[in-house]
N, C-alpha and C positions, 0 to 999 in steps of 0.2 A: 525718287529713283535712286534718290541720293542716301535718302534714310534706310532705303531698302540695303543695299550695301555697307551703310555701317552699320547697321545692323547683320548682317552675315560676316561682317570683317570681323565684329566685339565678340558673338559668338565663336567664331573661329579660335581666338586669343585664349577664351574661356578654356575651349573644351581641350588646348594644350599646355593650359596650367593646369588641371584636374585630371592630364594623361601621364604629366609629372607627379606631381603628388603619390598616382597612383602609382606609378612605379616607384618612389619612392618608398610607401607604406608597403609594397611586395614585396622591396628586402627589406625592409626593419624585417618583416614575419618571415622571413625563412630564416633570418640571422637567428633570431631567435627560436624557432622551432628547431633547425639541426646543432644550435648551441647547446639547447634541452637534451637531445638526440645523444649526444655525445658525451654529456654528462651522465644522462640516466642509462642508456644500453635501450629502449625502447620507444616507442610511437606514445605521442600524448594521443589520450584517449583509447588507449590501446591495451588496458592496464595484464589482461589476460596474458599479452605479447602477440606472438607470430609466429607464421614459418618460415623459413626461408629457402628459396631456393637456387642451386648452383646450375648454370649450364655449364655442360662440358662439349664442344662443338669442335670438331677439326681436330686437326696435328697436335697432340697432347705432349707440352714440351716443357722443360722445367723453368716453372712459374715463382720467382719467387715471393713477391706481390699477394700470389694467390693462397699459397702454403703460408702466409703470415696473417694473411683475412679468416681464416678456416681456425686459425687458432685463438684468435680475439674470440668466433663465432662461441667456442666449448664456450669462454666467458661471460660469453651475454644474455644476463638473465632474463631478457626480453627474447631470446631467441629459445621456442620451445621446441621443436624440432628443425630437419635439416632434407630437404630431398634435393638428391643427385641428379637434375635432369640431361642427360648423354645422349652424345649420338657425334659420336665419333668412328673411323676406322683402327684408329692407335698411333700409335708416336712414337719416340722414344722410347730406351729401355728405362735412365734414367727418369726421363719426366713422367711416367708410368711410375714406376718405384714410388718418385714423390709424393706426388697427386695422392696415393694409396694409403704412404707414412699419415699425411696431412689429415688425411679423412681416417684412419683409424684413433687417432687421434682425439679427430673429433668427436669419436661413436664413443669415447669413454663418457662422454661428457653430457650426448646429446642425442636423443636417435637418428638416425639415419637411414635410409631409406634411398634405394636406385629405383630409378626411373630410363628405360630400355626406348629410346625412338627408334628411328628406321636401321641404324648401325649402334652398335655396342662391340668394336670387335679390337683381340688383342688389348694392347695398352686402354683401349674402351671398357673391355670386360675386365681385368685389372684394376678398374678404377671403381668398374661396379663390386669387387670382391668385398670391396672395404665396409661395403654397407650392411648394414644388420641384416634388412628386407630387400632382396631387388624384381623389380615388376617386369615385364618386356610384352610387347604385342605379338599377337600369333605371328608375323611376318618379319618381327626383325631378326637379320642378321648380328650376331654375337657366337662369342670362341674364341675362332685363331688363336690358340693358346700356342704360345711357339714365339721363336725369336729367328729373326731372318738379319741377315750381314752381307750386302752382295757387293761385288766388286764387278770388273770388266779385264778383258783384257784385248790390249792393242798391237800386240806386237806382230804380229803376220800380216796388221794391214802399214803397221809405219811399215815392214822390210820392203813391204814393194814400193813403199814410196824411196825409201832409200835413209830411215831415219832410223835413230837407233836410241836409245836412252838412255842413261849410264847413274849409276847411283853411289856415291861413297857412304858406307852403312859402319856402325859403329860393332853390328851383332849381324850375324845372316836372317835373321828374326824383322832387323830394322825397316826394311821395304816391304814390309807382306802384310797387305796385299799392296801389288804393283800394278799399274793398268798397263806400263811397259812391259812388263814378260809373266809367263805363267807363275801361278804359284806354285812354291816347290813343293816336294809332299810333307817336308819340315812343316813350311807355314801352314799350310793346309792343314795340317795335324794339331796345332798350336791356334789356328783359329778357330777351329772346331771345338775346344777346350774352351775356348771364352764363350762361344755361343749354348754350349753345352750346360756350362755352370751359370746362367745368365737363364737358360732355360729350367732349370732345376729349380732358384729362385723364385721363376715363374710358377711352377705347381706349388712349388711350397704356400704359398699366397692365397696359391685355392684351394688348397687343401686347408690351410684355415681358417678360412671364409667362408666357404659350404661346410667343412665340418665332415668331408670327407676322406679316405685314406688315400694316401697317396697313389700308391698303384691304381686306385680305381678314377685318379683323374689323368695322370699319364694315358689310363687305357682312351679318353676322350682329346688328350693334350697332342694329334698330333697337327696341328695346324690346320686342319679345317672349319667350316663353320654350320654355326648351326643358324635352324628358321626357334624364334620365340622358343614354338610349340616343338620342333626337339628338346632344345635346352630349359623345357619343364622338365621333359620326361626322363631325359641324365644327370635333372638333380642339380644342372650350373643353376636353373634360378629357379623362387619360391611361389609365381604365383602370375597370371596372363593377367594384362590391363596395367593403367594407365595414371596418370596423375589422379584421381576421381580414385579408385581403387588401392594407390598408394595412401591419401589421405583419412579414407576410412578404416587401414588396417590401425593405420598410428590413434586413431579416435580409441580401437577396438582394444588396443594390444598397449597403447603407452599414454592412454589418458589425452590424449594432442585433438580438443574438440575441433570440428570439421568449419565452426564457420569462424578458427580464426583467419585472419589474408593471409595469404599471402606475399614476400618481399622478395624479390628477386636481389642478388648477391651481388651491391656496387662497389669495384675497387678503386672506384674513386673519393679523395680524398676529402671531406668534408667544405673546404674550401672551392674543391672544382666543383662538388654538387650542389653549391652557391651561387656560384659564377653560373653556372648551365641551365638553374631555375630561373637564377635573377634573368637573366641574358631572355630567355622564353615569355617568361614573364614579360619584360620589360615591349618584345617583337611583340606578343601580344594587348600590349595596354596603347600604348605608345602610337608604334607603326602603325597600329591595325585601326586607331584613334585617328590619328595626324590624315596617312591617305584613305579609310577607306571612308570616314563621315565627313572631313574636312580639307583632304586634302584634289584626291581628282574627282570628286564626285561634285566641288562647287568650281572648277575650271569652268563644265559647260555642261547644261543640263536642257533636256531635252522640254522644249514650248509644247505647255497643255493647254 
């Protein structure tokens, strides 16, 4: 029994040493690979390059880090094309405008296609029109071309509570809108002018991206949403389909082979990717080895 116990202890020590060396090996290999990627802008063994997938989900806001990453993609020799996968109900005007501008710059250097998923409305649609070709599902909700500015008036409620709001302003429009009192006619007109100007900018982006007359776009830009099938009939998208159809189009029209791998755009720095990958590797090699093989399994074993 003593000899068997010694053998089990020696085996556990050996396994731990092996797990540590495996962890160090993973760390060194990942460091070398990421350093090579950072220098060459490509993945080893894939000399033909790859397709990058940019996923745009949820609320669209101004994201400087994303815009800088898109500018880098335009200079990356390893990126053959970019697929923008959109599932967003919209966002801020400034956020949509900035993302649209970044994609337009990218489109000048790389083929860019948009693939609409469940929803690509308002700023989500503004994002899509920056692409060279737009694919949508038949049931995708898209469109909603327009701008909305919302406020609320609590003056009647506050009056019943005996509360009155006061504001000292440098001009009559400085506190418009103000939830403590109704919009003045002058305030409403000024804010409507702002909304109208933003709306005109949106319409111009759609007209340029879809190569449609401005008046034709205005007829569709009353804020309504369309299904993907309706949008196709209206000229707001190019085809019904998803990523597979986008890859087929890139192969046929841009010479980007369908066999090329797709890499998701990762906004983490090389150091962050290294730490994350190393942690996962260590968890798999060290923790699983210690606990799964030499840890709890050796504390108690059922009698055979």
